[in-house]
N, C-alpha and C positions, 0 to 999 in steps of 0.2 A: 434777305431771305434766301435760303439755300435753293438752288435750282436742280440739284441732283440728290438722289438717294442711293444707298448701297443696293446692289442687285440682289434679287432673291432667286433661290434655286429650288425647283420642284423635281422630285425624284419619284417616278411611278414604277414600282417594282411589281411587275406582273408575273404570271406563271411561265410565260414564254419569252418575254423581253423586258429589259429595263429601258424606260423612256425618261429622258432628262431634258429639262427646259430651264433656261435662265432668262429672267426678265429684269431689265433696267428701266429707270425712269429719268427723264430730263424735262426741259421746258416743253418739248413736243409731245410728252406723254410717255406711256409704257411702250417698250419695244423689246423684241426677242433678240438676245445677244449670244445665245449658245443653245445648241440642240444636239442630242445624241440618241441613238437607238442601238442597243446591244442585245444580241440573242442570249437567252438563258437555256431554252430547250431546243435541241436539234434532233431529238429522237435517236441520238447516238449513244454509245457506251459511256461517254464522259459527261452526260447531262448531270448537273448538280441536283441533289435532292432539295426539295422545297425547304427543308429544315437545316440545310447545310449553310449556316450563317456565314462562315468565312469565305466559301466559294462564291456565294451570292454577293457578299461585300466586295470581293475582288472584281466582279463584273461591274458593280456600281463605281468602284474607284477608277476602273479603266474608262468608263463612260465619262466621268468627270474630267479625267486627264485629257482624253482625246478631244473633248468638246472645247477645251480651253476656258471653261467656266471659271469666273473669278469670285463668285459669291461665297461669302463666309457662312451664311446661314441658309439652311435647307429645311424643307418640309416634305415629309413622306406621308403616305396614306395607308389606312387599314381598310379592309373590305372583306367580303365573303360571309359565310354563315356565322362567324364569330362576332359580327357587328350587327346591331339592331338599331333602327331609327323609328321613333314613334312621334307622331304629331298629336299632341294632347292639349287639353284645356285645364287650367289651374286657377284657383282663386287669385285675384290680383295681389301681388306682393313684390318686394324688391328681388332682384336677381339672386343676390347672395342668400336671401331667406328661402327662395324657391329651390336653389341648389341643395341647401341643407335639408329641406323637407323631402326632396326626392330620394335622399339616402334611405329614408324609412318607408317610402312608398314605391320604390322601384320594382319590387316583386309583382305589383299589380300590372305593370306595363311591359316587362321584359321576360323572356322565357329562360333566363339564366339565374343562377344563384347570385344575389347581389354581392356576395363576398368574393366572387370570382371575376368581377368586371370593374372597369373604370367607367364612371358616369360623367356626362356633361349635359348642360341644359342651355338652350338659347331661346330667349323670348322673341316672338315674332312681332316686332313693332309694326303698327299699321294694319294688322290682321284682326278683324272683328271676331270675337268669340260668340258662341250661341247665347251667352248670358252676359249682360253688361258688367256683372260683378266678377267675371272671369277674364283670363287672358290666354292667348294661344301660345304654345311653346313647342320646341323640338327637343325631344329627349334622345340622347345617343348613349348606347352602352356597347363597350368593346371588351372582349375577354382580355384579362390582364396578360396572359401568356402571349397573345398575338401582339399586343402593344410592346411588350418587352422584347419580342423577337425583332420588331421593326427598329427599336432603339439599338439593339445589339448589332444589326446589319449596318446601321448608320455609323455607329461608333467604330466598328471594325473597318469601314470604308474610308474613314477620315473626315466624313461630313459632320458638320456641327448642326444639330437639330435645333430649330427655334420653335417648332410645333409638330404635332402629329395630327393630321386631319383625317377626314372620312372621304372616301372616293366620291360619294354622291355629292358632297358639298363642294369638292374641287370642280366637278362638272358644272355646277351652278355658277361658281366663280368665273369659269371660263366662258360660260354662256353670257353672263353679264358684261364681260369685257369685250366680247367679239361680235355680239349680235345687235349692238346699238340700242336705241330706245325702243322698248317693246310696248305696244298698245296695252292699256290697263286691263282690258278684258281678255286679251289673247291667251289661250292655253296651249302650251308647247310641251310635248313629251320628248325628253332627251333619252335616247336609248343607246347605251354604250355597250357594244357587243364584243366582249373580250374572249379570251381563250377558254376560261373555266366558268365564266358566269356572264350574265347580261344585267346591267344596272339600268333601272327605270327611274327617271326623275321627272315629275310633272311640275311645271312652273306656270303661274298665272300672273301676267303683268310683270314678269321677271322675278317673282318671289316663289320660293319652293312651297309646294302644297302636298306632295306625296312622293315617297321613295320606297322602292322595293328592289331586291336583288334576286334574280332567277338563276338556278343552277344549271343553265344551258348556255353553251358557248361554242367556240370554234373547235375545241378539242373533241367535243361530242360528234361534230360533223366529220372530223378526221377519223374517229373510231368507226363511224358508220360506213365511210368510204372504204376503209381497210377491211372491214368485215364483208362488205358487198363484193369487193374485188379479190379478196383472199390474198392481200399483199401486206407488207410491213407498213407500220404507221408512217415511217419516213417517206415512203413512196406515196402513201395516201395523202399526206400533207402537201406534197408537191403536185399531185394530180388535182387536188382541191383548188389550189391556187392558180394553176396554169391551164387546166382543161375544164374545170368546173364551171358550168353555166346552169344556174338554178332553173332557168326556163327551158333547158334542153330535155332530151328524152333518152339519154344514154344512162348507163348504170351509175356513173358518178353523180349525175343530176338527181336520179331517183333516190340515192342514198342521202344526198344533201337535203332534199326536200323532206325526207322522213323526219329529220331533226328539226328543220325550220318550221314544219307544221306544228310541232309541240311548242316551239318558241312563240309562234303566232297565237296559239291558243292561250298561253299564259299572258301574253301582252294584252289580248282582248279582255281577259278576266280582270287584269289590273286597270285597264282603261274604264271598264264598266263599273268597277268598284269605286273608282274616283268620281265618276259622273254621278253615281247614285248617292255618294256621300256629300258631294259639294253642291249639287244642283246648279252647276255652272254651264251645263251643256257639254257637248263633245269636245274632243281634242281637235284643235284647229290645224296643227301641223306636227309631224314627227320628224325629229332630226336624229339621224343615226351616226354613230362613230365607232371606233374600235377596229381592230384588225379584221374581224369577221364582216364588218360593213363593206369591205373592199371586194367581196366576192362578186363575180360577174352577174349583172342584172338583179342584184338583191334589192335595189331601190324600187324597181318596177314590181317585183314580186311582192314586197311588203305593202306597197301602195294598194295593190289589188286585194291582198289578203286582209289587210286591216281596214279597208274602205276609208282611208284617210290619206292626205298627201304626205309622202315620205321624201325627205331630202337628205342628201349626204351633207354632214356638217363640216364645212370647210373652216376649221377653227383657226388655222394659221392665216387664211385669207382675210380674216377679220382683225388681224393684228399687224402692226408694223414689224417687219422682220429685217434685221440688218443685211445689207447687200453682201452677196457672196456666201451667206451662211448655208444656203440650201442649193444644191446643184440644180441648174435649170432642168425642168421636166420632172423633178422628183417631189415637188411640193404637193402635187395631187395624191401621191402615194403616202407621203409622210403625214399630211395634215390629219387624217382620221385617227392616227395613233396618239396625238398629242394633247387632247383636251384635259385629261387628268393632270399630266405633268405641268401644263400651262396654268391650270387652276391652282395647283400647289405652289408654283413659282409666284403667282400673284399674292397668295397668302403669305409666303415668306417675305416678299417685298414690303408688305404693309405691317408686318409684325415686328420689324426691326426697330 
């Protein structure tokens, strides 16, 4: 029996950075063998446009080369308003039959014209439906042009795609790999705070139950600081990262809180909706990640505002990372950025 598998590469292409993670597996289990983070947006004159496939691909190619990643197969993710996830119930049937049926029923569940999207369906094994004659399933719809753009970036960068995933599912993959055995009834909210959006994934007993993406992220905080101080966005981004303390009383803190209050309101609405629909009680713990989660005192602020324990998700701390891969002292800064890339790498590794 083989003791090794080919490594898998996860590439998380965000609006401000490219995050790359390679995972290999041997008799000791999965371990991280390559990591890279490359900036896309610097608020300077040379920032590539989000639709500039070749320039973004060049950044991805540079990340692959500089990391020393050896994986031949890669997985990227789609996210944002062009991606919709629905948790639905269907009459019990085989997966192939269910996928065929969804082609004709998708308009009931998604806000897009079904001719403009790519659809996929996943049956939730072990999840009880409200009716014994039905089954629970996850329906995913992504606009075709967004998927095609991901494929074009990968092709231009030289990466060979084995799959295109959804950011929310990559987060759940990373959670399953790094958080150990989760008690059956424990409800965890994964809140990934990116630059342009915040992804919410609620899992119970390690299985996904609810997904939503909010159009509030770190860029909105930068814009608020720039407006409050009357300074360029590049300076506001720096002030946010170096001087910003959410629990402070200066102008930077006030600007930051004005955005975070909106985010907290949307998080509460999402949590309340889940609790009302599931009847499982409240959220037991919130794990935050993403670049915005690194802001000073954000964990304490969210714990008080959400009235639930909030923890920084140390995703790399839950994985074996090859010695010398991360500079000592940098793990704490790097770890919140990596859950999506790690989850994609795990998907790439198992799909080979």
